[in-house]
All heavy atoms as a GROMACS GRO file, in nm:
protein
  556
    1MET      N    1  -0.804  -1.412  -1.237
    1MET     CA    2  -0.868  -1.286  -1.271
    1MET      C    3  -1.014  -1.306  -1.308
    1MET      O    4  -1.095  -1.221  -1.281
    1MET     CB    5  -0.793  -1.218  -1.384
    1MET     CG    6  -0.657  -1.166  -1.341
    1MET     SD    7  -0.554  -1.103  -1.474
    1MET     CE    8  -0.650  -0.970  -1.535
    2LEU      N    9  -1.046  -1.418  -1.366
    2LEU     CA   10  -1.184  -1.443  -1.405
    2LEU      C   11  -1.275  -1.460  -1.283
    2LEU      O   12  -1.394  -1.432  -1.291
    2LEU     CB   13  -1.193  -1.566  -1.496
    2LEU     CG   14  -1.120  -1.554  -1.630
    2LEU    CD1   15  -1.128  -1.686  -1.706
    2LEU    CD2   16  -1.179  -1.442  -1.713
    3SER      N   17  -1.219  -1.504  -1.172
    3SER     CA   18  -1.300  -1.525  -1.052
    3SER      C   19  -1.317  -1.398  -0.971
    3SER      O   20  -1.392  -1.395  -0.874
    3SER     CB   21  -1.236  -1.632  -0.963
    3SER     OG   22  -1.115  -1.583  -0.909
    4GLY      N   23  -1.246  -1.291  -1.006
    4GLY     CA   24  -1.253  -1.168  -0.930
    4GLY      C   25  -1.156  -1.164  -0.813
    4GLY      O   26  -1.157  -1.072  -0.734
    5ARG      N   27  -1.073  -1.266  -0.801
    5ARG     CA   28  -0.973  -1.271  -0.694
    5ARG      C   29  -0.834  -1.264  -0.757
    5ARG      O   30  -0.809  -1.324  -0.859
    5ARG     CB   31  -0.986  -1.401  -0.615
    5ARG     CG   32  -1.117  -1.408  -0.538
    5ARG     CD   33  -1.126  -1.532  -0.454
    5ARG     NE   34  -1.014  -1.534  -0.360
    5ARG     CZ   35  -0.957  -1.644  -0.316
    5ARG    NH1   36  -0.999  -1.762  -0.356
    5ARG    NH2   37  -0.858  -1.639  -0.230
    6ASP      N   38  -0.746  -1.193  -0.692
    6ASP     CA   39  -0.609  -1.184  -0.738
    6ASP      C   40  -0.533  -1.309  -0.693
    6ASP      O   41  -0.565  -1.370  -0.592
    6ASP     CB   42  -0.544  -1.059  -0.678
    6ASP     CG   43  -0.412  -1.025  -0.744
    6ASP    OD1   44  -0.334  -1.117  -0.774
    6ASP    OD2   45  -0.387  -0.906  -0.766
    7ALA      N   46  -0.432  -1.345  -0.767
    7ALA     CA   47  -0.353  -1.465  -0.736
    7ALA      C   48  -0.284  -1.456  -0.600
    7ALA      O   49  -0.255  -1.557  -0.539
    7ALA     CB   50  -0.249  -1.489  -0.844
    8THR      N   51  -0.261  -1.335  -0.552
    8THR     CA   52  -0.193  -1.318  -0.423
    8THR      C   53  -0.289  -1.308  -0.304
    8THR      O   54  -0.243  -1.307  -0.190
    8THR     CB   55  -0.103  -1.194  -0.424
    8THR    OG1   56  -0.185  -1.079  -0.449
    8THR    CG2   57   0.006  -1.205  -0.528
    9ASP      N   58  -0.417  -1.300  -0.328
    9ASP     CA   59  -0.514  -1.283  -0.218
    9ASP      C   60  -0.496  -1.388  -0.109
    9ASP      O   61  -0.507  -1.357   0.009
    9ASP     CB   62  -0.658  -1.286  -0.269
    9ASP     CG   63  -0.697  -1.160  -0.343
    9ASP    OD1   64  -0.615  -1.066  -0.348
    9ASP    OD2   65  -0.809  -1.155  -0.395
   10GLY      N   66  -0.469  -1.511  -0.146
   10GLY     CA   67  -0.453  -1.617  -0.047
   10GLY      C   68  -0.319  -1.615   0.023
   10GLY      O   69  -0.303  -1.673   0.130
   11LEU      N   70  -0.221  -1.545  -0.036
   11LEU     CA   71  -0.088  -1.541   0.022
   11LEU      C   72  -0.069  -1.425   0.120
   11LEU      O   73   0.005  -1.438   0.217
   11LEU     CB   74   0.017  -1.530  -0.089
   11LEU     CG   75   0.020  -1.646  -0.189
   11LEU    CD1   76   0.119  -1.616  -0.301
   11LEU    CD2   77   0.056  -1.776  -0.119
   12LEU      N   78  -0.134  -1.314   0.095
   12LEU     CA   79  -0.114  -1.196   0.178
   12LEU      C   80  -0.145  -1.220   0.326
   12LEU      O   81  -0.070  -1.174   0.412
   12LEU     CB   82  -0.195  -1.078   0.124
   12LEU     CG   83  -0.149  -1.026  -0.013
   12LEU    CD1   84  -0.242  -0.916  -0.063
   12LEU    CD2   85  -0.007  -0.977  -0.008
   13PRO      N   86  -0.251  -1.293   0.362
   13PRO     CA   87  -0.279  -1.316   0.504
   13PRO      C   88  -0.172  -1.400   0.574
   13PRO      O   89  -0.166  -1.403   0.697
   13PRO     CB   90  -0.412  -1.391   0.503
   13PRO     CG   91  -0.475  -1.355   0.373
   13PRO     CD   92  -0.360  -1.340   0.277
   14GLN      N   93  -0.086  -1.464   0.498
   14GLN     CA   94   0.019  -1.548   0.556
   14GLN      C   95   0.144  -1.468   0.597
   14GLN      O   96   0.231  -1.520   0.666
   14GLN     CB   97   0.059  -1.657   0.458
   14GLN     CG   98  -0.054  -1.753   0.427
   14GLN     CD   99  -0.014  -1.854   0.321
   14GLN    OE1  100   0.100  -1.898   0.313
   14GLN    NE2  101  -0.110  -1.891   0.238
   15LEU      N  102   0.152  -1.343   0.553
   15LEU     CA  103   0.268  -1.260   0.589
   15LEU      C  104   0.269  -1.237   0.740
   15LEU      O  105   0.167  -1.204   0.799
   15LEU     CB  106   0.263  -1.126   0.515
   15LEU     CG  107   0.277  -1.133   0.364
   15LEU    CD1  108   0.257  -0.996   0.302
   15LEU    CD2  109   0.411  -1.190   0.324
   16ARG      N  110   0.384  -1.254   0.801
   16ARG     CA  111   0.395  -1.243   0.946
   16ARG      C  112   0.488  -1.131   0.989
   16ARG      O  113   0.517  -1.118   1.107
   16ARG     CB  114   0.443  -1.376   1.005
   16ARG     CG  115   0.347  -1.488   0.983
   16ARG     CD  116   0.219  -1.466   1.064
   16ARG     NE  117   0.122  -1.569   1.034
   16ARG     CZ  118   0.001  -1.545   0.984
   16ARG    NH1  119  -0.039  -1.423   0.960
   16ARG    NH2  120  -0.082  -1.644   0.960
   17MET      N  121   0.534  -1.051   0.895
   17MET     CA  122   0.622  -0.941   0.930
   17MET      C  123   0.548  -0.809   0.908
   17MET      O  124   0.448  -0.805   0.837
   17MET     CB  125   0.748  -0.944   0.843
   17MET     CG  126   0.728  -0.898   0.699
   17MET     SD  127   0.633  -1.008   0.594
   17MET     CE  128   0.750  -1.132   0.558
   18PRO      N  129   0.593  -0.703   0.974
   18PRO     CA  130   0.531  -0.572   0.950
   18PRO      C  131   0.548  -0.532   0.803
   18PRO      O  132   0.654  -0.553   0.744
   18PRO     CB  133   0.609  -0.479   1.042
   18PRO     CG  134   0.670  -0.567   1.145
   18PRO     CD  135   0.697  -0.698   1.076
   19VAL      N  136   0.443  -0.476   0.746
   19VAL     CA  137   0.444  -0.436   0.605
   19VAL      C  138   0.392  -0.292   0.597
   19VAL      O  139   0.286  -0.261   0.650
   19VAL     CB  140   0.355  -0.529   0.521
   19VAL    CG1  141   0.344  -0.479   0.378
   19VAL    CG2  142   0.407  -0.672   0.524
   20LEU      N  143   0.469  -0.206   0.531
   20LEU     CA  144   0.426  -0.069   0.507
   20LEU      C  145   0.371  -0.061   0.365
   20LEU      O  146   0.439  -0.095   0.269
   20LEU     CB  147   0.544   0.028   0.522
   20LEU     CG  148   0.513   0.174   0.490
   20LEU    CD1  149   0.407   0.231   0.585
   20LEU    CD2  150   0.642   0.256   0.496
   21ILE      N  151   0.248  -0.017   0.355
   21ILE     CA  152   0.183   0.002   0.224
   21ILE      C  153   0.170   0.152   0.203
   21ILE      O  154   0.105   0.221   0.282
   21ILE     CB  155   0.043  -0.064   0.222
   21ILE    CG1  156   0.055  -0.214   0.254
   21ILE    CG2  157  -0.025  -0.040   0.088
   21ILE    CD1  158  -0.078  -0.279   0.287
   22VAL      N  159   0.235   0.203   0.100
   22VAL     CA  160   0.229   0.346   0.068
   22VAL      C  161   0.144   0.363  -0.056
   22VAL      O  162   0.168   0.298  -0.158
   22VAL     CB  163   0.371   0.403   0.046
   22VAL    CG1  164   0.365   0.550   0.008
   22VAL    CG2  165   0.457   0.382   0.171
   23TRP      N  166   0.045   0.450  -0.047
   23TRP     CA  167  -0.049   0.467  -0.158
   23TRP      C  168  -0.069   0.614  -0.187
   23TRP      O  169  -0.083   0.695  -0.096
   23TRP     CB  170  -0.185   0.407  -0.119
   23TRP     CG  171  -0.253   0.342  -0.235
   23TRP    CD1  172  -0.339   0.400  -0.324
   23TRP    CD2  173  -0.239   0.206  -0.275
   23TRP    NE1  174  -0.378   0.309  -0.418
   23TRP    CE2  175  -0.319   0.187  -0.388
   23TRP    CE3  176  -0.168   0.098  -0.226
   23TRP    CZ2  177  -0.330   0.067  -0.453
   23TRP    CZ3  178  -0.179  -0.023  -0.290
   23TRP    CH2  179  -0.260  -0.037  -0.402
   24GLY      N  180  -0.074   0.647  -0.314
   24GLY     CA  181  -0.104   0.784  -0.354
   24GLY      C  182  -0.254   0.807  -0.351
   24GLY      O  183  -0.331   0.733  -0.413
   25GLY      N  184  -0.295   0.907  -0.278
   25GLY     CA  185  -0.438   0.938  -0.264
   25GLY      C  186  -0.504   0.976  -0.395
   25GLY      O  187  -0.626   0.964  -0.410
   26LYS      N  188  -0.426   1.022  -0.492
   26LYS     CA  189  -0.480   1.062  -0.622
   26LYS      C  190  -0.445   0.962  -0.732
   26LYS      O  191  -0.444   0.995  -0.849
   26LYS     CB  192  -0.431   1.201  -0.659
   26LYS     CG  193  -0.485   1.309  -0.567
   26LYS     CD  194  -0.454   1.446  -0.619
   26LYS     CE  195  -0.508   1.549  -0.523
   26LYS     NZ  196  -0.620   1.621  -0.574
   27ASP      N  197  -0.415   0.839  -0.690
   27ASP     CA  198  -0.380   0.733  -0.787
   27ASP      C  199  -0.503   0.701  -0.873
   27ASP      O  200  -0.605   0.657  -0.823
   27ASP     CB  201  -0.335   0.608  -0.712
   27ASP     CG  202  -0.276   0.502  -0.803
   27ASP    OD1  203  -0.311   0.499  -0.923
   27ASP    OD2  204  -0.194   0.422  -0.755
   28GLN      N  205  -0.492   0.726  -1.003
   28GLN     CA  206  -0.603   0.700  -1.094
   28GLN      C  207  -0.584   0.568  -1.170
   28GLN      O  208  -0.670   0.530  -1.248
   28GLN     CB  209  -0.618   0.817  -1.192
   28GLN     CG  210  -0.658   0.945  -1.122
   28GLN     CD  211  -0.674   1.061  -1.217
   28GLN    OE1  212  -0.652   1.050  -1.338
   28GLN    NE2  213  -0.714   1.175  -1.164
   29ILE      N  214  -0.472   0.501  -1.147
   29ILE     CA  215  -0.448   0.372  -1.212
   29ILE      C  216  -0.492   0.258  -1.122
   29ILE      O  217  -0.562   0.166  -1.165
   29ILE     CB  218  -0.298   0.358  -1.250
   29ILE    CG1  219  -0.262   0.465  -1.352
   29ILE    CG2  220  -0.268   0.219  -1.302
   29ILE    CD1  221  -0.115   0.477  -1.383
   30THR      N  222  -0.450   0.263  -0.996
   30THR     CA  223  -0.489   0.162  -0.898
   30THR      C  224  -0.556   0.237  -0.783
   30THR      O  225  -0.488   0.305  -0.705
   30THR     CB  226  -0.367   0.083  -0.847
   30THR    OG1  227  -0.291   0.037  -0.959
   30THR    CG2  228  -0.410  -0.034  -0.762
   31PRO      N  229  -0.686   0.229  -0.771
   31PRO     CA  230  -0.759   0.309  -0.672
   31PRO      C  231  -0.723   0.273  -0.528
   31PRO      O  232  -0.679   0.162  -0.498
   31PRO     CB  233  -0.906   0.278  -0.701
   31PRO     CG  234  -0.906   0.151  -0.778
   31PRO     CD  235  -0.775   0.142  -0.848
   32LEU      N  236  -0.743   0.369  -0.441
   32LEU     CA  237  -0.716   0.352  -0.299
   32LEU      C  238  -0.791   0.231  -0.241
   32LEU      O  239  -0.740   0.164  -0.152
   32LEU     CB  240  -0.753   0.479  -0.223
   32LEU     CG  241  -0.736   0.476  -0.072
   32LEU    CD1  242  -0.593   0.439  -0.032
   32LEU    CD2  243  -0.777   0.610  -0.012
   33SER      N  244  -0.906   0.200  -0.295
   33SER     CA  245  -0.983   0.085  -0.246
   33SER      C  246  -0.902  -0.043  -0.256
   33SER      O  247  -0.914  -0.133  -0.171
   33SER     CB  248  -1.115   0.071  -0.320
   33SER     OG  249  -1.092   0.049  -0.459
   34GLN      N  250  -0.813  -0.053  -0.355
   34GLN     CA  251  -0.727  -0.170  -0.367
   34GLN      C  252  -0.622  -0.173  -0.256
   34GLN      O  253  -0.592  -0.278  -0.200
   34GLN     CB  254  -0.659  -0.173  -0.504
   34GLN     CG  255  -0.754  -0.199  -0.618
   34GLN     CD  256  -0.816  -0.337  -0.608
   34GLN    OE1  257  -0.748  -0.437  -0.590
   34GLN    NE2  258  -0.948  -0.341  -0.617
   35GLY      N  259  -0.568  -0.058  -0.224
   35GLY     CA  260  -0.472  -0.049  -0.114
   35GLY      C  261  -0.538  -0.084   0.018
   35GLY      O  262  -0.479  -0.152   0.103
   36GLU      N  263  -0.661  -0.040   0.035
   36GLU     CA  264  -0.736  -0.073   0.157
   36GLU      C  265  -0.763  -0.223   0.166
   36GLU      O  266  -0.757  -0.282   0.273
   36GLU     CB  267  -0.865   0.007   0.162
   36GLU     CG  268  -0.839   0.156   0.181
   36GLU     CD  269  -0.960   0.243   0.154
   36GLU    OE1  270  -1.053   0.199   0.083
   36GLU    OE2  271  -0.960   0.359   0.203
   37LYS      N  272  -0.790  -0.284   0.051
   37LYS     CA  273  -0.813  -0.428   0.048
   37LYS      C  274  -0.686  -0.503   0.086
   37LYS      O  275  -0.688  -0.597   0.168
   37LYS     CB  276  -0.859  -0.472  -0.091
   37LYS     CG  277  -0.882  -0.621  -0.103
   37LYS     CD  278  -0.928  -0.660  -0.241
   37LYS     CE  279  -0.945  -0.811  -0.251
   37LYS     NZ  280  -0.976  -0.854  -0.386
   38ILE      N  281  -0.572  -0.461   0.030
   38ILE     CA  282  -0.444  -0.524   0.063
   38ILE      C  283  -0.417  -0.507   0.213
   38ILE      O  284  -0.378  -0.601   0.281
   38ILE     CB  285  -0.331  -0.464  -0.022
   38ILE    CG1  286  -0.350  -0.502  -0.170
   38ILE    CG2  287  -0.194  -0.508   0.028
   38ILE    CD1  288  -0.262  -0.424  -0.265
   39HIS      N  289  -0.439  -0.387   0.262
   39HIS     CA  290  -0.418  -0.359   0.404
   39HIS      C  291  -0.504  -0.453   0.491
   39HIS      O  292  -0.458  -0.504   0.592
   39HIS     CB  293  -0.452  -0.213   0.432
   39HIS     CG  294  -0.447  -0.172   0.575
   39HIS    ND1  295  -0.338  -0.194   0.656
   39HIS    CD2  296  -0.538  -0.109   0.652
   39HIS    CE1  297  -0.363  -0.145   0.777
   39HIS    NE2  298  -0.483  -0.094   0.776
   40GLY      N  299  -0.624  -0.477   0.449
   40GLY     CA  300  -0.713  -0.567   0.522
   40GLY      C  301  -0.668  -0.712   0.518
   40GLY      O  302  -0.698  -0.790   0.608
   41LEU      N  303  -0.596  -0.749   0.413
   41LEU     CA  304  -0.550  -0.888   0.398
   41LEU      C  305  -0.418  -0.916   0.468
   41LEU      O  306  -0.389  -1.031   0.502
   41LEU     CB  307  -0.535  -0.922   0.249
   41LEU     CG  308  -0.664  -0.936   0.169
   41LEU    CD1  309  -0.634  -0.946   0.020
   41LEU    CD2  310  -0.743  -1.056   0.216
   42VAL      N  311  -0.337  -0.813   0.490
   42VAL     CA  312  -0.205  -0.832   0.552
   42VAL      C  313  -0.217  -0.801   0.701
   42VAL      O  314  -0.241  -0.685   0.739
   42VAL     CB  315  -0.098  -0.743   0.485
   42VAL    CG1  316   0.037  -0.762   0.552
   42VAL    CG2  317  -0.088  -0.773   0.337
   43PRO      N  318  -0.202  -0.902   0.787
   43PRO     CA  319  -0.227  -0.885   0.930
   43PRO      C  320  -0.150  -0.772   0.998
   43PRO      O  321  -0.206  -0.699   1.076
   43PRO     CB  322  -0.186  -1.020   0.990
   43PRO     CG  323  -0.191  -1.116   0.879
   43PRO     CD  324  -0.161  -1.038   0.755
   44GLN      N  325  -0.022  -0.758   0.970
   44GLN     CA  326   0.059  -0.657   1.039
   44GLN      C  327   0.094  -0.541   0.946
   44GLN      O  328   0.206  -0.491   0.947
   44GLN     CB  329   0.187  -0.721   1.092
   44GLN     CG  330   0.162  -0.825   1.199
   44GLN     CD  331   0.291  -0.872   1.259
   44GLN    OE1  332   0.372  -0.793   1.305
   44GLN    NE2  333   0.312  -1.002   1.258
   45SER      N  334  -0.003  -0.497   0.868
   45SER     CA  335   0.025  -0.389   0.773
   45SER      C  336  -0.014  -0.253   0.829
   45SER      O  337  -0.100  -0.240   0.916
   45SER     CB  338  -0.046  -0.414   0.641
   45SER     OG  339  -0.185  -0.407   0.657
   46GLN      N  340   0.053  -0.155   0.773
   46GLN     CA  341   0.024  -0.015   0.803
   46GLN      C  342   0.002   0.053   0.668
   46GLN      O  343   0.089   0.046   0.581
   46GLN     CB  344   0.142   0.048   0.877
   46GLN     CG  345   0.130   0.195   0.900
   46GLN     CD  346   0.255   0.251   0.968
   46GLN    OE1  347   0.324   0.181   1.042
   46GLN    NE2  348   0.285   0.376   0.941
   47LEU      N  349  -0.111   0.116   0.648
   47LEU     CA  350  -0.141   0.184   0.523
   47LEU      C  351  -0.120   0.333   0.540
   47LEU      O  352  -0.180   0.395   0.627
   47LEU     CB  353  -0.286   0.157   0.480
   47LEU     CG  354  -0.336   0.231   0.356
   47LEU    CD1  355  -0.255   0.194   0.233
   47LEU    CD2  356  -0.484   0.203   0.334
   48GLU      N  357  -0.032   0.389   0.460
   48GLU     CA  358  -0.005   0.533   0.459
   48GLU      C  359  -0.050   0.589   0.326
   48GLU      O  360   0.003   0.552   0.222
   48GLU     CB  361   0.144   0.561   0.480
   48GLU     CG  362   0.194   0.530   0.618
   48GLU     CD  363   0.137   0.621   0.726
   48GLU    OE1  364   0.108   0.738   0.696
   48GLU    OE2  365   0.121   0.572   0.839
   49VAL      N  366  -0.149   0.675   0.330
   49VAL     CA  367  -0.201   0.739   0.209
   49VAL      C  368  -0.140   0.879   0.200
   49VAL      O  369  -0.151   0.958   0.293
   49VAL     CB  370  -0.355   0.746   0.212
   49VAL    CG1  371  -0.407   0.814   0.086
   49VAL    CG2  372  -0.413   0.606   0.228
   50ILE      N  373  -0.077   0.906   0.087
   50ILE     CA  374  -0.017   1.038   0.063
   50ILE      C  375  -0.116   1.114  -0.025
   50ILE      O  376  -0.129   1.086  -0.145
   50ILE     CB  377   0.121   1.024  -0.005
   50ILE    CG1  378   0.210   0.922   0.067
   50ILE    CG2  379   0.188   1.160  -0.014
   50ILE    CD1  380   0.237   0.949   0.213
   51PRO      N  381  -0.191   1.208   0.034
   51PRO     CA  382  -0.306   1.270  -0.033
   51PRO      C  383  -0.282   1.330  -0.172
   51PRO      O  384  -0.359   1.307  -0.262
   51PRO     CB  385  -0.350   1.379   0.065
   51PRO     CG  386  -0.296   1.337   0.197
   51PRO     CD  387  -0.169   1.262   0.167
   52ALA      N  388  -0.176   1.406  -0.189
   52ALA     CA  389  -0.158   1.479  -0.316
   52ALA      C  390  -0.074   1.403  -0.417
   52ALA      O  391  -0.029   1.462  -0.515
   52ALA     CB  392  -0.097   1.615  -0.288
   53CYS      N  393  -0.053   1.274  -0.397
   53CYS     CA  394   0.032   1.196  -0.487
   53CYS      C  395  -0.050   1.100  -0.571
   53CYS      O  396  -0.157   1.056  -0.530
   53CYS     CB  397   0.135   1.118  -0.407
   53CYS     SG  398   0.249   1.225  -0.321
   54GLY      N  399   0.006   1.065  -0.686
   54GLY     CA  400  -0.062   0.973  -0.776
   54GLY      C  401  -0.003   0.833  -0.769
   54GLY      O  402   0.047   0.789  -0.666
   55HIS      N  403  -0.008   0.764  -0.882
   55HIS     CA  404   0.033   0.624  -0.890
   55HIS      C  405   0.181   0.604  -0.859
   55HIS      O  406   0.220   0.502  -0.804
   55HIS     CB  407   0.000   0.569  -1.029
   55HIS     CG  408   0.024   0.423  -1.043
   55HIS    ND1  409  -0.054   0.329  -0.980
   55HIS    CD2  410   0.118   0.353  -1.112
   55HIS    CE1  411  -0.010   0.208  -1.010
   55HIS    NE2  412   0.095   0.220  -1.089
   56LEU      N  413   0.263   0.700  -0.894
   56LEU     CA  414   0.407   0.688  -0.870
   56LEU      C  415   0.446   0.766  -0.744
   56LEU      O  416   0.547   0.837  -0.742
   56LEU     CB  417   0.485   0.738  -0.992
   56LEU     CG  418   0.459   0.660  -1.121
   56LEU    CD1  419   0.530   0.725  -1.239
   56LEU    CD2  420   0.502   0.516  -1.106
   57ALA      N  421   0.370   0.750  -0.640
   57ALA     CA  422   0.391   0.824  -0.516
   57ALA      C  423   0.535   0.819  -0.465
   57ALA      O  424   0.589   0.923  -0.426
   57ALA     CB  425   0.293   0.778  -0.409
   58PRO      N  426   0.602   0.703  -0.463
   58PRO     CA  427   0.740   0.703  -0.412
   58PRO      C  428   0.835   0.792  -0.493
   58PRO      O  429   0.932   0.843  -0.439
   58PRO     CB  430   0.781   0.556  -0.422
   58PRO     CG  431   0.652   0.481  -0.411
   58PRO     CD  432   0.553   0.567  -0.486
   59VAL      N  433   0.806   0.809  -0.620
   59VAL     CA  434   0.890   0.895  -0.704
   59VAL      C  435   0.841   1.039  -0.695
   59VAL      O  436   0.920   1.132  -0.674
   59VAL     CB  437   0.886   0.847  -0.851
   59VAL    CG1  438   0.961   0.944  -0.941
   59VAL    CG2  439   0.942   0.708  -0.863
   60GLN      N  440   0.712   1.060  -0.707
   60GLN     CA  441   0.653   1.194  -0.710
   60GLN      C  442   0.661   1.265  -0.575
   60GLN      O  443   0.670   1.387  -0.570
   60GLN     CB  444   0.506   1.186  -0.752
   60GLN     CG  445   0.484   1.133  -0.890
   60GLN     CD  446   0.337   1.097  -0.916
   60GLN    OE1  447   0.262   1.068  -0.823
   60GLN    NE2  448   0.298   1.098  -1.042
   61CYS      N  449   0.655   1.189  -0.468
   61CYS     CA  450   0.645   1.248  -0.335
   61CYS      C  451   0.746   1.190  -0.238
   61CYS      O  452   0.718   1.172  -0.119
   61CYS     CB  453   0.504   1.229  -0.282
   61CYS     SG  454   0.376   1.300  -0.388
   62ALA      N  455   0.865   1.163  -0.288
   62ALA     CA  456   0.969   1.100  -0.205
   62ALA      C  457   0.997   1.182  -0.079
   62ALA      O  458   1.022   1.125   0.027
   62ALA     CB  459   1.097   1.082  -0.286
   63ASP      N  460   0.990   1.313  -0.090
   63ASP     CA  461   1.018   1.398   0.025
   63ASP      C  462   0.917   1.378   0.138
   63ASP      O  463   0.949   1.393   0.255
   63ASP     CB  464   1.023   1.545  -0.016
   63ASP     CG  465   0.894   1.594  -0.079
   63ASP    OD1  466   0.825   1.515  -0.148
   63ASP    OD2  467   0.860   1.713  -0.062
   64ARG      N  468   0.795   1.340   0.104
   64ARG     CA  469   0.692   1.315   0.206
   64ARG      C  470   0.689   1.170   0.251
   64ARG      O  471   0.653   1.140   0.363
   64ARG     CB  472   0.555   1.356   0.154
   64ARG     CG  473   0.541   1.509   0.155
   64ARG     CD  474   0.412   1.551   0.096
   64ARG     NE  475   0.436   1.561  -0.049
   64ARG     CZ  476   0.342   1.576  -0.137
   64ARG    NH1  477   0.216   1.579  -0.100
   64ARG    NH2  478   0.370   1.586  -0.265
   65ILE      N  479   0.728   1.080   0.162
   65ILE     CA  480   0.725   0.937   0.195
   65ILE      C  481   0.848   0.894   0.272
   65ILE      O  482   0.840   0.810   0.362
   65ILE     CB  483   0.709   0.854   0.066
   65ILE    CG1  484   0.572   0.880   0.006
   65ILE    CG2  485   0.728   0.705   0.093
   65ILE    CD1  486   0.550   0.821  -0.129
   66GLY      N  487   0.963   0.953   0.242
   66GLY     CA  488   1.088   0.915   0.305
   66GLY      C  489   1.082   0.911   0.457
   66GLY      O  490   1.117   0.809   0.518
   67PRO      N  491   1.036   1.017   0.523
   67PRO     CA  492   1.030   1.014   0.669
   67PRO      C  493   0.938   0.904   0.723
   67PRO      O  494   0.967   0.844   0.827
   67PRO     CB  495   0.976   1.154   0.706
   67PRO     CG  496   1.016   1.240   0.590
   67PRO     CD  497   1.006   1.151   0.470
   68THR      N  498   0.831   0.876   0.651
   68THR     CA  499   0.740   0.770   0.693
   68THR      C  500   0.809   0.634   0.686
   68THR      O  501   0.797   0.552   0.778
   68THR     CB  502   0.613   0.767   0.603
   68THR    OG1  503   0.549   0.895   0.614
   68THR    CG2  504   0.518   0.657   0.642
   69VAL      N  505   0.884   0.611   0.579
   69VAL     CA  506   0.957   0.485   0.564
   69VAL      C  507   1.064   0.473   0.671
   69VAL      O  508   1.078   0.366   0.734
   69VAL     CB  509   1.019   0.475   0.422
   69VAL    CG1  510   1.110   0.354   0.412
   69VAL    CG2  511   0.909   0.468   0.318
   70ILE      N  512   1.136   0.579   0.696
   70ILE     CA  513   1.241   0.575   0.800
   70ILE      C  514   1.181   0.543   0.936
   70ILE      O  515   1.232   0.458   1.009
   70ILE     CB  516   1.319   0.708   0.802
   70ILE    CG1  517   1.404   0.720   0.676
   70ILE    CG2  518   1.407   0.718   0.927
   70ILE    CD1  519   1.465   0.856   0.654
   71GLN      N  520   1.072   0.607   0.970
   71GLN     CA  521   1.006   0.581   1.099
   71GLN      C  522   0.957   0.436   1.106
   71GLN      O  523   0.970   0.371   1.208
   71GLN     CB  524   0.890   0.678   1.120
   71GLN     CG  525   0.824   0.665   1.255
   71GLN     CD  526   0.920   0.694   1.369
   71GLN    OE1  527   1.006   0.783   1.360
   71GLN    NE2  528   0.909   0.619   1.476
   72PHE      N  529   0.903   0.386   0.998
   72PHE     CA  530   0.853   0.248   0.994
   72PHE      C  531   0.968   0.150   1.015
   72PHE      O  532   0.951   0.050   1.086
   72PHE     CB  533   0.784   0.222   0.860
   72PHE     CG  534   0.733   0.081   0.846
   72PHE    CD1  535   0.614   0.042   0.904
   72PHE    CD2  536   0.805  -0.012   0.772
   72PHE    CE1  537   0.568  -0.087   0.891
   72PHE    CE2  538   0.760  -0.143   0.759
   72PHE     CZ  539   0.640  -0.180   0.818
   73LEU      N  540   1.081   0.175   0.956
   73LEU     CA  541   1.195   0.084   0.966
   73LEU      C  542   1.262   0.085   1.103
   73LEU      O  543   1.332  -0.009   1.138
   73LEU     CB  544   1.298   0.116   0.858
   73LEU     CG  545   1.252   0.088   0.715
   73LEU    CD1  546   1.356   0.137   0.616
   73LEU    CD2  547   1.222  -0.060   0.694
   74LYS      N  548   1.238   0.190   1.181
   74LYS     CA  549   1.296   0.196   1.317
   74LYS      C  550   1.223   0.098   1.401
   74LYS      O  551   1.223   0.038   1.482
   74LYS     CB  552   1.285   0.335   1.375
   74LYS     CG  553   1.381   0.432   1.309
   74LYS     CD  554   1.370   0.566   1.373
   74LYS     CE  555   1.468   0.662   1.308
   74LYS     NZ  556   1.462   0.794   1.367
   0.00000   0.00000   0.00000
């Protein structure tokens, strides 16, 4: 943390499977810029931003996220 790099930064580029990243567009705890950074580090990632959701997007917006997850898993 003191170096400005997260402990997982070096591990994320090694992922070789498809990864779905779901982010709340109104997340005030972890900004979207962090999700974009993760997306940039994971080679086979897909970033889905749910505009009207906050930090707990999977709970707050399950009805909108569910279909996206189902499609991703197909």
